[in-house]
C-alpha positions as YAML, in Angstrom:
chain: A
units: angstrom
residues:
- id: 1
  name: ILE
  ca: [70.85, 195.79, 149.47]
- id: 2
  name: ASN
  ca: [68.81, 197.05, 152.37]
- id: 3
  name: GLY
  ca: [65.49, 197.84, 152.85]
- id: 4
  name: ILE
  ca: [63.00, 200.87, 154.07]
- id: 5
  name: GLY
  ca: [60.13, 199.19, 155.39]
- id: 6
  name: GLU
  ca: [56.95, 200.79, 153.84]
- id: 7
  name: ARG
  ca: [52.79, 199.18, 155.72]
- id: 8
  name: CYS
  ca: [49.72, 199.35, 154.75]
- id: 9
  name: GLY
  ca: [47.76, 197.07, 157.41]
- id: 10
  name: ASN
  ca: [49.65, 194.34, 157.53]
- id: 11
  name: ALA
  ca: [50.39, 194.72, 153.75]
- id: 12
  name: ASP
  ca: [54.23, 195.22, 152.38]
- id: 13
  name: LEU
  ca: [53.85, 197.81, 149.63]
- id: 14
  name: ILE
  ca: [56.01, 198.60, 146.50]
- id: 15
  name: SER
  ca: [54.85, 201.11, 143.90]
- id: 16
  name: VAL
  ca: [55.72, 200.64, 140.08]
- id: 17
  name: ILE
  ca: [55.58, 204.00, 138.22]
- id: 18
  name: GLY
  ca: [56.31, 205.93, 134.89]
- id: 19
  name: GLY
  ca: [54.98, 206.27, 131.21]
- id: 20
  name: GLY
  ca: [56.61, 203.07, 130.43]
- id: 21
  name: ILE
  ca: [54.40, 200.67, 132.29]
- id: 22
  name: GLN
  ca: [50.81, 199.86, 131.41]
- id: 23
  name: LYS
  ca: [49.27, 200.51, 134.72]
- id: 24
  name: SER
  ca: [51.13, 202.50, 137.61]
- id: 25
  name: GLY
  ca: [50.12, 201.82, 141.01]
- id: 26
  name: VAL
  ca: [51.14, 200.04, 144.29]
- id: 27
  name: LEU
  ca: [51.59, 196.39, 144.73]
- id: 28
  name: GLU
  ca: [51.74, 194.14, 147.85]
- id: 29
  name: LEU
  ca: [55.44, 192.63, 148.18]
- id: 30
  name: ARG
  ca: [55.28, 188.82, 148.29]
- id: 31
  name: SER
  ca: [58.62, 186.96, 149.88]
- id: 32
  name: ASP
  ca: [59.56, 186.24, 146.69]
- id: 33
  name: MET
  ca: [58.93, 188.85, 144.05]
- id: 34
  name: ARG
  ca: [61.28, 189.95, 141.76]
- id: 35
  name: VAL
  ca: [61.27, 193.35, 139.72]
- id: 36
  name: VAL
  ca: [60.30, 191.35, 137.06]
- id: 37
  name: ASP
  ca: [57.46, 190.15, 138.46]
- id: 38
  name: ALA
  ca: [56.53, 192.98, 139.76]
- id: 39
  name: ILE
  ca: [56.80, 194.16, 136.34]
- id: 40
  name: ALA
  ca: [54.45, 191.76, 134.67]
- id: 41
  name: GLU
  ca: [51.43, 192.41, 137.81]
- id: 42
  name: MET
  ca: [51.30, 195.51, 136.15]
- id: 43
  name: GLY
  ca: [50.99, 194.60, 132.72]
- id: 44
  name: GLY
  ca: [54.18, 194.98, 131.49]
- id: 45
  name: LEU
  ca: [55.99, 197.64, 129.42]
- id: 46
  name: THR
  ca: [53.88, 199.68, 127.00]
- id: 47
  name: PRO
  ca: [56.06, 199.85, 123.63]
- id: 48
  name: PHE
  ca: [57.80, 203.09, 124.70]
- id: 49
  name: ALA
  ca: [59.17, 201.99, 127.64]
- id: 50
  name: LYS
  ca: [63.20, 203.00, 127.95]
- id: 51
  name: GLN
  ca: [63.67, 199.51, 128.75]
- id: 52
  name: ARG
  ca: [67.33, 200.28, 129.65]
- id: 53
  name: GLN
  ca: [66.86, 203.17, 132.20]
- id: 54
  name: ILE
  ca: [64.44, 201.26, 134.49]
- id: 55
  name: ARG
  ca: [65.60, 202.39, 138.46]
- id: 56
  name: VAL
  ca: [64.59, 200.60, 141.33]
- id: 57
  name: LEU
  ca: [64.62, 202.91, 144.41]
- id: 58
  name: ARG
  ca: [65.47, 201.62, 148.16]
- id: 59
  name: GLY
  ca: [65.74, 204.85, 150.17]
- id: 60
  name: GLU
  ca: [68.20, 207.32, 148.95]
- id: 61
  name: GLU
  ca: [69.93, 204.46, 146.66]
- id: 62
  name: SER
  ca: [68.56, 203.57, 143.05]
- id: 63
  name: TYR
  ca: [69.75, 200.52, 141.51]
- id: 64
  name: PRO
  ca: [69.70, 199.96, 137.64]
- id: 65
  name: PHE
  ca: [67.64, 197.24, 135.70]
- id: 66
  name: ASP
  ca: [68.36, 196.75, 131.79]
- id: 67
  name: TYR
  ca: [64.95, 194.78, 131.21]
- id: 68
  name: THR
  ca: [67.18, 194.60, 127.55]
- id: 69
  name: ALA
  ca: [69.54, 192.76, 129.03]
- id: 70
  name: PHE
  ca: [68.03, 190.64, 131.13]
- id: 71
  name: MET
  ca: [65.50, 188.59, 129.10]
- id: 72
  name: ARG
  ca: [69.13, 188.45, 126.78]
- id: 73
  name: GLY
  ca: [70.22, 186.53, 130.16]
- id: 74
  name: GLU
  ca: [72.96, 188.80, 130.45]
- id: 75
  name: ALA
  ca: [72.31, 190.53, 133.94]
- id: 76
  name: PRO
  ca: [70.21, 188.06, 135.62]
- id: 77
  name: GLN
  ca: [71.74, 189.70, 139.19]
- id: 78
  name: THR
  ca: [69.86, 192.72, 138.50]
- id: 79
  name: ASN
  ca: [66.54, 191.20, 138.69]
- id: 80
  name: PHE
  ca: [67.02, 191.17, 142.74]
- id: 81
  name: LEU
  ca: [64.22, 190.62, 145.25]
- id: 82
  name: LEU
  ca: [62.28, 193.61, 146.12]
- id: 83
  name: ALA
  ca: [62.04, 194.96, 149.93]
- id: 84
  name: PRO
  ca: [59.39, 196.59, 151.31]
- id: 85
  name: GLY
  ca: [58.43, 200.47, 149.91]
- id: 86
  name: ASP
  ca: [60.94, 199.80, 146.97]
- id: 87
  name: THR
  ca: [59.57, 201.83, 143.49]
- id: 88
  name: ILE
  ca: [60.34, 200.81, 140.34]
- id: 89
  name: VAL
  ca: [60.21, 203.69, 138.11]
- id: 90
  name: VAL
  ca: [59.94, 203.11, 134.14]
- id: 91
  name: PRO
  ca: [60.39, 205.72, 131.65]
- id: 92
  name: GLU
  ca: [58.72, 206.50, 128.45]
...
């Protein structure tokens, strides 16, 4: 998965948006940040989040993330490292 860079000053940024996340916004990307880390930093999922329909947008590409399957240990590969400019969309 190739990244498209987005920078603010010296910081690489990612976005977490949607009605299914406690707090939508922008995060400074750490070198070891994965999908679940970003969701946790934004307060986690709401009770109404569509946990199986989360998407990670990277440039023109869209990658699925099934939170429920990941938490059951069924899809560990989907919790990949995030790249500058990624957007995590958590629908409600």
